[in-house]
N, CA, C and O atoms as a GROMACS GRO file, in nm:
protein
  584
    1MET      N    1   1.788   1.933  -6.415
    1MET     CA    2   1.686   1.908  -6.451
    1MET      C    3   1.614   1.779  -6.386
    1MET      O    4   1.650   1.673  -6.334
    2THR      N    5   1.500   1.841  -6.416
    2THR     CA    6   1.388   1.764  -6.316
    2THR      C    7   1.383   1.562  -6.377
    2THR      O    8   1.442   1.513  -6.473
    3VAL      N    9   1.322   1.516  -6.309
    3VAL     CA   10   1.308   1.399  -6.362
    3VAL      C   11   1.216   1.355  -6.459
    3VAL      O   12   1.224   1.244  -6.512
    4ALA      N   13   1.144   1.422  -6.480
    4ALA     CA   14   1.043   1.455  -6.578
    4ALA      C   15   1.070   1.485  -6.708
    4ALA      O   16   1.003   1.449  -6.804
    5GLU      N   17   1.177   1.556  -6.711
    5GLU     CA   18   1.266   1.622  -6.813
    5GLU      C   19   1.392   1.494  -6.865
    5GLU      O   20   1.435   1.494  -6.980
    6LYS      N   21   1.426   1.421  -6.792
    6LYS     CA   22   1.546   1.297  -6.773
    6LYS      C   23   1.442   1.194  -6.872
    6LYS      O   24   1.469   1.142  -6.981
    7VAL      N   25   1.360   1.190  -6.819
    7VAL     CA   26   1.267   1.090  -6.829
    7VAL      C   27   1.222   1.098  -6.969
    7VAL      O   28   1.261   0.998  -7.030
    8ARG      N   29   1.158   1.176  -7.039
    8ARG     CA   30   1.106   1.250  -7.159
    8ARG      C   31   1.177   1.149  -7.284
    8ARG      O   32   1.119   1.056  -7.340
    9PRO      N   33   1.265   1.179  -7.300
    9PRO     CA   34   1.361   1.110  -7.441
    9PRO      C   35   1.326   0.946  -7.431
    9PRO      O   36   1.324   0.870  -7.528
   10LEU      N   37   1.304   0.912  -7.311
   10LEU     CA   38   1.305   0.745  -7.326
   10LEU      C   39   1.177   0.716  -7.292
   10LEU      O   40   1.147   0.598  -7.306
   11ALA      N   41   1.077   0.803  -7.245
   11ALA     CA   42   0.935   0.809  -7.272
   11ALA      C   43   0.902   0.771  -7.396
   11ALA      O   44   0.839   0.668  -7.422
   12GLN      N   45   0.967   0.900  -7.526
   12GLN     CA   46   0.919   0.902  -7.609
   12GLN      C   47   0.950   0.812  -7.729
   12GLN      O   48   0.894   0.801  -7.838
   13LYS      N   49   1.062   0.747  -7.671
   13LYS     CA   50   1.116   0.585  -7.772
   13LYS      C   51   1.032   0.507  -7.712
   13LYS      O   52   1.002   0.431  -7.804
   14ALA      N   53   0.978   0.476  -7.629
   14ALA     CA   54   0.896   0.363  -7.556
   14ALA      C   55   0.692   0.392  -7.647
   14ALA      O   56   0.598   0.317  -7.674
   15ALA      N   57   0.721   0.540  -7.661
   15ALA     CA   58   0.582   0.543  -7.708
   15ALA      C   59   0.585   0.503  -7.837
   15ALA      O   60   0.504   0.422  -7.881
   16GLU      N   61   0.710   0.575  -7.932
   16GLU     CA   62   0.681   0.479  -8.101
   16GLU      C   63   0.712   0.357  -8.084
   16GLU      O   64   0.669   0.296  -8.181
   17ALA      N   65   0.764   0.289  -8.013
   17ALA     CA   66   0.781   0.158  -7.985
   17ALA      C   67   0.648   0.059  -7.962
   17ALA      O   68   0.624  -0.053  -8.008
   18GLY      N   69   0.577   0.142  -7.879
   18GLY     CA   70   0.418   0.082  -7.865
   18GLY      C   71   0.359   0.136  -7.922
   18GLY      O   72   0.239   0.127  -7.899
   19GLY      N   73   0.413   0.243  -8.056
   19GLY     CA   74   0.257   0.253  -8.164
   19GLY      C   75   0.181   0.354  -8.095
   19GLY      O   76   0.058   0.347  -8.089
   20ALA      N   77   0.248   0.452  -8.039
   20ALA     CA   78   0.168   0.589  -7.944
   20ALA      C   79   0.274   0.709  -7.977
   20ALA      O   80   0.391   0.733  -8.010
   21GLU      N   81   0.181   0.752  -7.951
   21GLU     CA   82   0.297   0.915  -7.917
   21GLU      C   83   0.282   0.966  -7.755
   21GLU      O   84   0.192   0.929  -7.680
   22LEU      N   85   0.367   1.040  -7.726
   22LEU     CA   86   0.368   1.102  -7.613
   22LEU      C   87   0.318   1.230  -7.570
   22LEU      O   88   0.352   1.339  -7.616
   23TRP      N   89   0.233   1.207  -7.474
   23TRP     CA   90   0.120   1.312  -7.426
   23TRP      C   91   0.210   1.415  -7.318
   23TRP      O   92   0.247   1.529  -7.344
   24ASP      N   93   0.232   1.343  -7.194
   24ASP     CA   94   0.322   1.412  -7.124
   24ASP      C   95   0.374   1.300  -7.024
   24ASP      O   96   0.316   1.192  -7.013
   25VAL      N   97   0.487   1.335  -6.952
   25VAL     CA   98   0.548   1.279  -6.857
   25VAL      C   99   0.569   1.352  -6.714
   25VAL      O  100   0.643   1.450  -6.710
   26GLU      N  101   0.507   1.309  -6.602
   26GLU     CA  102   0.525   1.348  -6.473
   26GLU      C  103   0.579   1.282  -6.386
   26GLU      O  104   0.586   1.163  -6.420
   27PHE      N  105   0.629   1.308  -6.270
   27PHE     CA  106   0.674   1.275  -6.185
   27PHE      C  107   0.640   1.334  -5.989
   27PHE      O  108   0.691   1.430  -5.931
   28LEU      N  109   0.576   1.267  -5.955
   28LEU     CA  110   0.489   1.351  -5.876
   28LEU      C  111   0.487   1.254  -5.702
   28LEU      O  112   0.460   1.134  -5.700
   29ARG      N  113   0.514   1.318  -5.595
   29ARG     CA  114   0.436   1.241  -5.490
   29ARG      C  115   0.296   1.204  -5.469
   29ARG      O  116   0.209   1.290  -5.482
   30GLU      N  117   0.271   1.113  -5.444
   30GLU     CA  118   0.139   1.049  -5.402
   30GLU      C  119   0.128   1.031  -5.310
   30GLU      O  120   0.182   0.925  -5.281
   31GLY      N  121   0.048   1.112  -5.169
   31GLY     CA  122   0.102   1.034  -5.060
   31GLY      C  123   0.241   1.016  -5.010
   31GLY      O  124   0.323   1.108  -5.002
   32PRO      N  125   0.268   0.857  -4.968
   32PRO     CA  126   0.387   0.822  -4.906
   32PRO      C  127   0.488   0.813  -5.028
   32PRO      O  128   0.602   0.859  -5.030
   33GLN      N  129   0.435   0.758  -5.111
   33GLN     CA  130   0.474   0.724  -5.219
   33GLN      C  131   0.500   0.798  -5.393
   33GLN      O  132   0.396   0.854  -5.427
   34TRP      N  133   0.601   0.809  -5.494
   34TRP     CA  134   0.653   0.856  -5.575
   34TRP      C  135   0.556   0.805  -5.700
   34TRP      O  136   0.467   0.723  -5.678
   35VAL      N  137   0.576   0.849  -5.807
   35VAL     CA  138   0.510   0.844  -5.908
   35VAL      C  139   0.545   0.854  -6.068
   35VAL      O  140   0.541   0.970  -6.110
   36LEU      N  141   0.558   0.817  -6.104
   36LEU     CA  142   0.628   0.837  -6.228
   36LEU      C  143   0.487   0.816  -6.353
   36LEU      O  144   0.454   0.703  -6.387
   37ARG      N  145   0.438   0.904  -6.392
   37ARG     CA  146   0.304   0.873  -6.507
   37ARG      C  147   0.357   0.938  -6.651
   37ARG      O  148   0.388   1.049  -6.695
   38VAL      N  149   0.352   0.842  -6.684
   38VAL     CA  150   0.329   0.851  -6.882
   38VAL      C  151   0.211   0.877  -6.931
   38VAL      O  152   0.112   0.806  -6.914
   39THR      N  153   0.214   0.982  -6.998
   39THR     CA  154   0.029   0.990  -7.029
   39THR      C  155   0.074   0.993  -7.217
   39THR      O  156   0.148   1.076  -7.270
   40ILE      N  157  -0.002   0.866  -7.292
   40ILE     CA  158   0.005   0.842  -7.413
   40ILE      C  159  -0.128   0.896  -7.539
   40ILE      O  160  -0.245   0.923  -7.510
   41ASP      N  161  -0.090   0.898  -7.622
   41ASP     CA  162  -0.221   0.917  -7.688
   41ASP      C  163  -0.236   0.818  -7.845
   41ASP      O  164  -0.184   0.708  -7.861
   42SER      N  165  -0.281   0.857  -7.900
   42SER     CA  166  -0.337   0.759  -8.053
   42SER      C  167  -0.430   0.824  -8.142
   42SER      O  168  -0.548   0.847  -8.116
   43PRO      N  169  -0.376   0.847  -8.238
   43PRO     CA  170  -0.489   0.877  -8.331
   43PRO      C  171  -0.637   0.801  -8.338
   43PRO      O  172  -0.746   0.857  -8.350
   44GLY      N  173  -0.611   0.651  -8.327
   44GLY     CA  174  -0.700   0.553  -8.310
   44GLY      C  175  -0.788   0.525  -8.182
   44GLY      O  176  -0.888   0.458  -8.158
   45GLY      N  177  -0.662   0.650  -8.075
   45GLY     CA  178  -0.726   0.579  -7.954
   45GLY      C  179  -0.644   0.494  -7.867
   45GLY      O  180  -0.548   0.444  -7.926
   46VAL      N  181  -0.655   0.465  -7.741
   46VAL     CA  182  -0.547   0.424  -7.658
   46VAL      C  183  -0.619   0.329  -7.592
   46VAL      O  184  -0.720   0.373  -7.537
   47ASP      N  185  -0.587   0.138  -7.573
   47ASP     CA  186  -0.632   0.109  -7.489
   47ASP      C  187  -0.522   0.015  -7.370
   47ASP      O  188  -0.407   0.052  -7.350
   48THR      N  189  -0.578  -0.096  -7.306
   48THR     CA  190  -0.518  -0.125  -7.200
   48THR      C  191  -0.326  -0.207  -7.284
   48THR      O  192  -0.213  -0.197  -7.236
   49ASP      N  193  -0.366  -0.267  -7.398
   49ASP     CA  194  -0.283  -0.322  -7.462
   49ASP      C  195  -0.170  -0.210  -7.474
   49ASP      O  196  -0.077  -0.212  -7.394
   50MET      N  197  -0.178  -0.110  -7.575
   50MET     CA  198  -0.120   0.014  -7.603
   50MET      C  199  -0.033   0.052  -7.490
   50MET      O  200   0.089   0.067  -7.491
   51CYS      N  201  -0.136   0.069  -7.369
   51CYS     CA  202  -0.053   0.118  -7.269
   51CYS      C  203   0.046  -0.012  -7.230
   51CYS      O  204   0.166   0.008  -7.244
   52GLU      N  205   0.014  -0.111  -7.193
   52GLU     CA  206   0.111  -0.220  -7.172
   52GLU      C  207   0.253  -0.236  -7.248
   52GLU      O  208   0.360  -0.265  -7.194
   53ARG      N  209   0.225  -0.205  -7.423
   53ARG     CA  210   0.340  -0.215  -7.462
   53ARG      C  211   0.457  -0.125  -7.443
   53ARG      O  212   0.575  -0.159  -7.440
   54VAL      N  213   0.392   0.032  -7.427
   54VAL     CA  214   0.481   0.139  -7.405
   54VAL      C  215   0.559   0.104  -7.259
   54VAL      O  216   0.668   0.154  -7.233
   55SER      N  217   0.487   0.007  -7.163
   55SER     CA  218   0.500   0.040  -7.046
   55SER      C  219   0.663  -0.089  -7.053
   55SER      O  220   0.777  -0.084  -7.006
   56ARG      N  221   0.588  -0.187  -7.137
   56ARG     CA  222   0.719  -0.286  -7.172
   56ARG      C  223   0.838  -0.265  -7.216
   56ARG      O  224   0.938  -0.337  -7.209
   57ALA      N  225   0.820  -0.144  -7.268
   57ALA     CA  226   0.941  -0.080  -7.353
   57ALA      C  227   1.017   0.017  -7.285
   57ALA      O  228   1.136   0.041  -7.305
   58LEU      N  229   0.922   0.086  -7.180
   58LEU     CA  230   1.049   0.162  -7.121
   58LEU      C  231   1.075   0.148  -6.973
   58LEU      O  232   1.138   0.227  -6.903
   59ASP      N  233   0.999   0.001  -6.925
   59ASP     CA  234   1.083  -0.024  -6.780
   59ASP      C  235   1.212  -0.084  -6.786
   59ASP      O  236   1.292  -0.080  -6.692
   60PRO      N  237   1.244  -0.160  -6.936
   60PRO     CA  238   1.417  -0.169  -6.915
   60PRO      C  239   1.478  -0.026  -6.970
   60PRO      O  240   1.590  -0.020  -6.919
   61MET      N  241   1.464   0.061  -7.028
   61MET     CA  242   1.513   0.160  -7.046
   61MET      C  243   1.557   0.288  -6.923
   61MET      O  244   1.635   0.383  -6.926
   62LEU      N  245   1.470   0.236  -6.828
   62LEU     CA  246   1.468   0.335  -6.734
   62LEU      C  247   1.551   0.269  -6.620
   62LEU      O  248   1.624   0.338  -6.548
   63ASP      N  249   1.538   0.126  -6.602
   63ASP     CA  250   1.634  -0.009  -6.565
   63ASP      C  251   1.828   0.099  -6.631
   63ASP      O  252   1.891   0.179  -6.561
   64LYS      N  253   1.855   0.067  -6.734
   64LYS     CA  254   1.940   0.116  -6.775
   64LYS      C  255   2.001   0.204  -6.736
   64LYS      O  256   2.101   0.195  -6.666
   65ALA      N  257   1.943   0.316  -6.781
   65ALA     CA  258   1.945   0.455  -6.744
   65ALA      C  259   1.955   0.510  -6.611
   65ALA      O  260   2.031   0.590  -6.558
   66ASP      N  261   1.853   0.441  -6.572
   66ASP     CA  262   1.861   0.435  -6.389
   66ASP      C  263   1.841   0.622  -6.364
   66ASP      O  264   1.920   0.674  -6.285
   67PRO      N  265   1.754   0.698  -6.421
   67PRO     CA  266   1.769   0.864  -6.411
   67PRO      C  267   1.706   0.877  -6.257
   67PRO      O  268   1.757   0.976  -6.205
   68ILE      N  269   1.605   0.807  -6.160
   68ILE     CA  270   1.531   0.846  -6.063
   68ILE      C  271   1.619   0.756  -5.946
   68ILE      O  272   1.652   0.639  -5.968
   69PRO      N  273   1.647   0.815  -5.840
   69PRO     CA  274   1.722   0.788  -5.764
   69PRO      C  275   1.624   0.719  -5.638
   69PRO      O  276   1.684   0.650  -5.556
   70GLN      N  277   1.534   0.730  -5.629
   70GLN     CA  278   1.446   0.668  -5.521
   70GLN      C  279   1.352   0.567  -5.575
   70GLN      O  280   1.360   0.535  -5.693
   71SER      N  281   1.249   0.507  -5.484
   71SER     CA  282   1.167   0.362  -5.569
   71SER      C  283   1.078   0.473  -5.614
   71SER      O  284   1.112   0.591  -5.610
   72TYR      N  285   0.945   0.425  -5.662
   72TYR     CA  286   0.817   0.450  -5.755
   72TYR      C  287   0.790   0.361  -5.830
   72TYR      O  288   0.856   0.261  -5.857
   73THR      N  289   0.656   0.406  -5.881
   73THR     CA  290   0.561   0.331  -5.940
   73THR      C  291   0.533   0.356  -6.097
   73THR      O  292   0.460   0.454  -6.106
   74LEU      N  293   0.556   0.315  -6.191
   74LEU     CA  294   0.538   0.338  -6.291
   74LEU      C  295   0.380   0.312  -6.327
   74LEU      O  296   0.309   0.218  -6.291
   75GLU      N  297   0.339   0.452  -6.428
   75GLU     CA  298   0.208   0.431  -6.439
   75GLU      C  299   0.206   0.481  -6.601
   75GLU      O  300   0.254   0.591  -6.628
   76VAL      N  301   0.157   0.408  -6.692
   76VAL     CA  302   0.102   0.465  -6.810
   76VAL      C  303   0.009   0.451  -6.836
   76VAL      O  304  -0.037   0.340  -6.809
   77SER      N  305  -0.090   0.558  -6.912
   77SER     CA  306  -0.230   0.591  -6.889
   77SER      C  307  -0.240   0.664  -7.060
   77SER      O  308  -0.143   0.711  -7.120
   78SER      N  309  -0.365   0.659  -7.108
   78SER     CA  310  -0.432   0.724  -7.182
   78SER      C  311  -0.444   0.901  -7.162
   78SER      O  312  -0.475   0.941  -7.050
   79ALA      N  313  -0.425   0.975  -7.241
   79ALA     CA  314  -0.429   1.125  -7.203
   79ALA      C  315  -0.611   1.182  -7.162
   79ALA      O  316  -0.651   1.291  -7.121
   80GLY      N  317  -0.699   1.033  -7.202
   80GLY     CA  318  -0.822   1.092  -7.170
   80GLY      C  319  -0.893   1.178  -7.295
   80GLY      O  320  -0.834   1.248  -7.378
   81VAL      N  321  -1.015   1.156  -7.286
   81VAL     CA  322  -1.080   1.256  -7.349
   81VAL      C  323  -1.115   1.384  -7.315
   81VAL      O  324  -1.157   1.464  -7.399
   82GLU      N  325  -1.097   1.417  -7.164
   82GLU     CA  326  -1.101   1.525  -7.147
   82GLU      C  327  -0.996   1.592  -7.065
   82GLU      O  328  -0.988   1.632  -6.949
   83ARG      N  329  -0.901   1.588  -7.196
   83ARG     CA  330  -0.765   1.596  -7.119
   83ARG      C  331  -0.711   1.759  -7.134
   83ARG      O  332  -0.779   1.846  -7.189
   84VAL      N  333  -0.543   1.789  -7.060
   84VAL     CA  334  -0.554   1.906  -7.018
   84VAL      C  335  -0.414   1.956  -7.132
   84VAL      O  336  -0.300   1.911  -7.140
   85LEU      N  337  -0.486   2.067  -7.212
   85LEU     CA  338  -0.419   2.100  -7.322
   85LEU      C  339  -0.286   2.222  -7.265
   85LEU      O  340  -0.305   2.339  -7.232
   86ARG      N  341  -0.168   2.154  -7.269
   86ARG     CA  342  -0.045   2.242  -7.247
   86ARG      C  343   0.010   2.363  -7.297
   86ARG      O  344   0.054   2.464  -7.242
   87ASP      N  345  -0.005   2.323  -7.431
   87ASP     CA  346   0.055   2.443  -7.508
   87ASP      C  347   0.027   2.486  -7.659
   87ASP      O  348  -0.067   2.434  -7.719
   88GLY      N  349   0.087   2.559  -7.703
   88GLY     CA  350   0.054   2.596  -7.860
   88GLY      C  351  -0.010   2.476  -7.948
   88GLY      O  352  -0.123   2.493  -7.995
   89ARG      N  353   0.051   2.369  -7.968
   89ARG     CA  354   0.055   2.253  -8.024
   89ARG      C  355  -0.093   2.167  -8.036
   89ARG      O  356  -0.154   2.127  -8.135
   90ASP      N  357  -0.124   2.157  -7.872
   90ASP     CA  358  -0.216   2.125  -7.834
   90ASP      C  359  -0.349   2.242  -7.857
   90ASP      O  360  -0.458   2.188  -7.872
   91TYR      N  361  -0.349   2.353  -7.860
   91TYR     CA  362  -0.436   2.444  -7.874
   91TYR      C  363  -0.454   2.427  -8.017
   91TYR      O  364  -0.572   2.393  -8.011
   92GLN      N  365  -0.424   2.425  -8.159
   92GLN     CA  366  -0.344   2.400  -8.288
   92GLN      C  367  -0.464   2.249  -8.281
   92GLN      O  368  -0.583   2.247  -8.310
   93ARG      N  369  -0.401   2.168  -8.246
   93ARG     CA  370  -0.462   2.038  -8.252
   93ARG      C  371  -0.633   2.035  -8.204
   93ARG      O  372  -0.720   1.975  -8.268
   94TYR      N  373  -0.654   2.105  -8.089
   94TYR     CA  374  -0.807   2.134  -8.075
   94TYR      C  375  -0.877   2.221  -8.073
   94TYR      O  376  -0.969   2.248  -7.996
   95LEU      N  377  -0.824   2.291  -8.192
   95LEU     CA  378  -0.899   2.444  -8.234
   95LEU      C  379  -1.045   2.386  -8.291
   95LEU      O  380  -1.038   2.294  -8.373
   96GLY      N  381  -1.145   2.422  -8.261
   96GLY     CA  382  -1.277   2.416  -8.273
   96GLY      C  383  -1.371   2.351  -8.156
   96GLY      O  384  -1.486   2.392  -8.139
   97GLU      N  385  -1.312   2.241  -8.073
   97GLU     CA  386  -1.343   2.197  -7.968
   97GLU      C  387  -1.400   2.228  -7.838
   97GLU      O  388  -1.349   2.330  -7.791
   98TYR      N  389  -1.498   2.168  -7.754
   98TYR     CA  390  -1.542   2.205  -7.642
   98TYR      C  391  -1.443   2.251  -7.526
   98TYR      O  392  -1.362   2.162  -7.550
   99ALA      N  393  -1.407   2.294  -7.458
   99ALA     CA  394  -1.280   2.318  -7.348
   99ALA      C  395  -1.358   2.421  -7.247
   99ALA      O  396  -1.460   2.487  -7.268
  100GLU      N  397  -1.287   2.414  -7.147
  100GLU     CA  398  -1.294   2.416  -7.014
  100GLU      C  399  -1.174   2.511  -6.961
  100GLU      O  400  -1.067   2.456  -6.935
  101VAL      N  401  -1.190   2.682  -6.942
  101VAL     CA  402  -1.079   2.716  -6.920
  101VAL      C  403  -1.067   2.776  -6.756
  101VAL      O  404  -1.121   2.883  -6.725
  102LYS      N  405  -1.000   2.705  -6.671
  102LYS     CA  406  -0.962   2.728  -6.579
  102LYS      C  407  -0.889   2.869  -6.520
  102LYS      O  408  -0.775   2.891  -6.560
  103LEU      N  409  -0.932   2.937  -6.455
  103LEU     CA  410  -0.837   3.110  -6.436
  103LEU      C  411  -0.784   3.127  -6.277
  103LEU      O  412  -0.870   3.128  -6.189
  104PHE      N  413  -0.641   3.141  -6.242
  104PHE     CA  414  -0.651   3.174  -6.156
  104PHE      C  415  -0.737   3.291  -6.056
  104PHE      O  416  -0.757   3.276  -5.935
  105ASN      N  417  -0.778   3.400  -6.132
  105ASN     CA  418  -0.852   3.464  -6.069
  105ASN      C  419  -0.954   3.542  -6.171
  105ASN      O  420  -0.924   3.606  -6.272
  106ALA      N  421  -1.095   3.516  -6.110
  106ALA     CA  422  -1.230   3.552  -6.113
  106ALA      C  423  -1.196   3.653  -6.244
  106ALA      O  424  -1.102   3.732  -6.256
  107VAL      N  425  -1.287   3.627  -6.323
  107VAL     CA  426  -1.307   3.709  -6.432
  107VAL      C  427  -1.430   3.719  -6.478
  107VAL      O  428  -1.473   3.615  -6.528
  108GLY      N  429  -1.498   3.804  -6.478
  108GLY     CA  430  -1.688   3.847  -6.494
  108GLY      C  431  -1.740   3.744  -6.407
  108GLY      O  432  -1.840   3.686  -6.450
  109GLY      N  433  -1.682   3.697  -6.260
  109GLY     CA  434  -1.763   3.677  -6.149
  109GLY      C  435  -1.727   3.526  -6.153
  109GLY      O  436  -1.782   3.463  -6.062
  110ALA      N  437  -1.643   3.446  -6.242
  110ALA     CA  438  -1.633   3.320  -6.237
  110ALA      C  439  -1.481   3.314  -6.302
  110ALA      O  440  -1.428   3.383  -6.389
  111LYS      N  441  -1.432   3.198  -6.221
  111LYS     CA  442  -1.286   3.140  -6.250
  111LYS      C  443  -1.281   3.014  -6.376
  111LYS      O  444  -1.175   2.987  -6.432
  112GLU      N  445  -1.413   2.944  -6.409
  112GLU     CA  446  -1.439   2.871  -6.480
  112GLU      C  447  -1.496   2.938  -6.588
  112GLU      O  448  -1.550   3.046  -6.564
  113HIS      N  449  -1.494   2.893  -6.706
  113HIS     CA  450  -1.553   2.930  -6.872
  113HIS      C  451  -1.546   2.826  -6.913
  113HIS      O  452  -1.445   2.760  -6.890
  114LEU      N  453  -1.660   2.771  -6.994
  114LEU     CA  454  -1.648   2.689  -7.096
  114LEU      C  455  -1.699   2.738  -7.227
  114LEU      O  456  -1.793   2.817  -7.217
  115GLY      N  457  -1.658   2.708  -7.350
  115GLY     CA  458  -1.694   2.761  -7.442
  115GLY      C  459  -1.625   2.654  -7.541
  115GLY      O  460  -1.576   2.547  -7.508
  116HIS      N  461  -1.635   2.723  -7.703
  116HIS     CA  462  -1.522   2.620  -7.796
  116HIS      C  463  -1.385   2.722  -7.838
  116HIS      O  464  -1.384   2.844  -7.857
  117LEU      N  465  -1.264   2.617  -7.844
  117LEU     CA  466  -1.141   2.693  -7.830
  117LEU      C  467  -1.156   2.738  -7.980
  117LEU      O  468  -1.140   2.665  -8.078
  118THR      N  469  -1.193   2.890  -7.979
  118THR     CA  470  -1.176   2.931  -8.159
  118THR      C  471  -1.045   3.021  -8.205
  118THR      O  472  -1.033   3.082  -8.312
  119ALA      N  473  -0.952   3.014  -8.097
  119ALA     CA  474  -0.817   3.083  -8.174
  119ALA      C  475  -0.752   3.117  -8.018
  119ALA      O  476  -0.807   3.130  -7.909
  120PHE      N  477  -0.594   3.128  -8.063
  120PHE     CA  478  -0.558   3.143  -7.990
  120PHE      C  479  -0.366   3.238  -8.031
  120PHE      O  480  -0.324   3.230  -8.147
  121ASP      N  481  -0.311   3.288  -7.962
  121ASP     CA  482  -0.190   3.350  -8.022
  121ASP      C  483  -0.043   3.318  -7.881
  121ASP      O  484  -0.051   3.203  -7.837
  122ASP      N  485   0.020   3.363  -7.847
  122ASP     CA  486   0.146   3.380  -7.774
  122ASP      C  487   0.107   3.416  -7.626
  122ASP      O  488   0.164   3.372  -7.527
  123GLU      N  489  -0.009   3.511  -7.625
  123GLU     CA  490  -0.076   3.592  -7.528
  123GLU      C  491  -0.202   3.574  -7.494
  123GLU      O  492  -0.229   3.599  -7.377
  124THR      N  493  -0.283   3.539  -7.560
  124THR     CA  494  -0.476   3.548  -7.572
  124THR      C  495  -0.468   3.370  -7.654
  124THR      O  496  -0.402   3.314  -7.742
  125LEU      N  497  -0.594   3.332  -7.543
  125LEU     CA  498  -0.685   3.249  -7.589
  125LEU      C  499  -0.843   3.237  -7.574
  125LEU      O  500  -0.902   3.256  -7.468
  126THR      N  501  -0.894   3.209  -7.673
  126THR     CA  502  -1.036   3.272  -7.718
  126THR      C  503  -1.085   3.125  -7.716
  126THR      O  504  -1.052   3.023  -7.777
  127LEU      N  505  -1.226   3.169  -7.569
  127LEU     CA  506  -1.346   3.058  -7.583
  127LEU      C  507  -1.445   3.092  -7.660
  127LEU      O  508  -1.498   3.185  -7.599
  128ASP      N  509  -1.516   3.070  -7.778
  128ASP     CA  510  -1.602   3.119  -7.843
  128ASP      C  511  -1.555   3.281  -7.853
  128ASP      O  512  -1.452   3.311  -7.912
  129GLU      N  513  -1.637   3.379  -7.792
  129GLU     CA  514  -1.604   3.515  -7.792
  129GLU      C  515  -1.544   3.585  -7.706
  129GLU      O  516  -1.538   3.708  -7.704
  130LYS      N  517  -1.484   3.490  -7.610
  130LYS     CA  518  -1.450   3.555  -7.474
  130LYS      C  519  -1.280   3.563  -7.473
  130LYS      O  520  -1.226   3.455  -7.495
  131VAL      N  521  -1.214   3.648  -7.457
  131VAL     CA  522  -1.089   3.632  -7.434
  131VAL      C  523  -0.974   3.648  -7.320
  131VAL      O  524  -0.948   3.757  -7.270
  132PHE      N  525  -0.913   3.533  -7.285
  132PHE     CA  526  -0.862   3.527  -7.201
  132PHE      C  527  -0.658   3.560  -7.191
  132PHE      O  528  -0.572   3.510  -7.263
  133LEU      N  529  -0.646   3.639  -7.097
  133LEU     CA  530  -0.501   3.644  -7.158
  133LEU      C  531  -0.418   3.488  -7.072
  133LEU      O  532  -0.462   3.422  -6.978
  134ARG      N  533  -0.325   3.476  -7.129
  134ARG     CA  534  -0.266   3.340  -7.116
  134ARG      C  535  -0.177   3.303  -6.994
  134ARG      O  536  -0.117   3.200  -6.964
  135ALA      N  537  -0.193   3.445  -6.924
  135ALA     CA  538  -0.081   3.438  -6.807
  135ALA      C  539  -0.162   3.406  -6.690
  135ALA      O  540  -0.118   3.384  -6.577
  136ASP      N  541  -0.314   3.407  -6.736
  136ASP     CA  542  -0.430   3.428  -6.628
  136ASP      C  543  -0.460   3.282  -6.610
  136ASP      O  544  -0.489   3.240  -6.498
  137ILE      N  545  -0.453   3.177  -6.744
  137ILE     CA  546  -0.484   3.065  -6.710
  137ILE      C  547  -0.431   2.981  -6.653
  137ILE      O  548  -0.320   2.957  -6.701
  138ALA      N  549  -0.474   2.887  -6.524
  138ALA     CA  550  -0.481   2.814  -6.496
  138ALA      C  551  -0.409   2.692  -6.539
  138ALA      O  552  -0.290   2.668  -6.520
  139HIS      N  553  -0.509   2.604  -6.610
  139HIS     CA  554  -0.515   2.516  -6.725
  139HIS      C  555  -0.637   2.521  -6.779
  139HIS      O  556  -0.740   2.549  -6.718
  140VAL      N  557  -0.620   2.478  -6.956
  140VAL     CA  558  -0.728   2.437  -7.029
  140VAL      C  559  -0.739   2.265  -7.057
  140VAL      O  560  -0.652   2.180  -7.076
  141ARG      N  561  -0.901   2.257  -7.048
  141ARG     CA  562  -0.900   2.114  -7.036
  141ARG      C  563  -1.048   2.099  -7.144
  141ARG      O  564  -1.147   2.172  -7.139
  142LEU      N  565  -1.029   1.998  -7.225
  142LEU     CA  566  -1.112   1.977  -7.332
  142LEU      C  567  -1.258   1.920  -7.268
  142LEU      O  568  -1.244   1.855  -7.164
  143ARG      N  569  -1.372   1.934  -7.309
  143ARG     CA  570  -1.471   1.883  -7.227
  143ARG      C  571  -1.576   1.792  -7.299
  143ARG      O  572  -1.585   1.786  -7.421
  144ILE      N  573  -1.632   1.743  -7.238
  144ILE     CA  574  -1.767   1.684  -7.328
  144ILE      C  575  -1.843   1.743  -7.323
  144ILE      O  576  -1.868   1.810  -7.223
  145LYS      N  577  -1.923   1.744  -7.441
  145LYS     CA  578  -2.063   1.872  -7.453
  145LYS      C  579  -2.196   1.778  -7.418
  145LYS      O  580  -2.195   1.680  -7.492
  146PHE      N  581  -2.288   1.779  -7.346
  146PHE     CA  582  -2.393   1.701  -7.360
  146PHE      C  583  -2.502   1.768  -7.393
  146PHE      O  584  -2.608   1.708  -7.410
   0.00000   0.00000   0.00000
């Protein structure tokens, strides 16, 4: 079990205690140090007070459970308006929104495609009328259309 998987249930409780929903948990090395990044969301938006509430709720839970053997920095932040969509639940929530699909290999001469997320299933994702195999997608991110 990865550190992120061990921390996820604790982060879920802390997010709920702070009035937020858990978006993601990552444990990664950035330069010489380790970072536990907990990303939250809320229908009304996320502000610094909400991030602080979640962080203050999570910190003692992490101290008690001690799921991380090395030293690390805890970061609690918003998923942001240009968030990465990770799974079918996210795709369903943001159907109709403007998004960018980044592919592992170019399709139609490009690795990046923009459009509105119009459909998805277990094997494909559709931006406007362009259909992509989900296995070919590096990631999908919401984008602001100007």
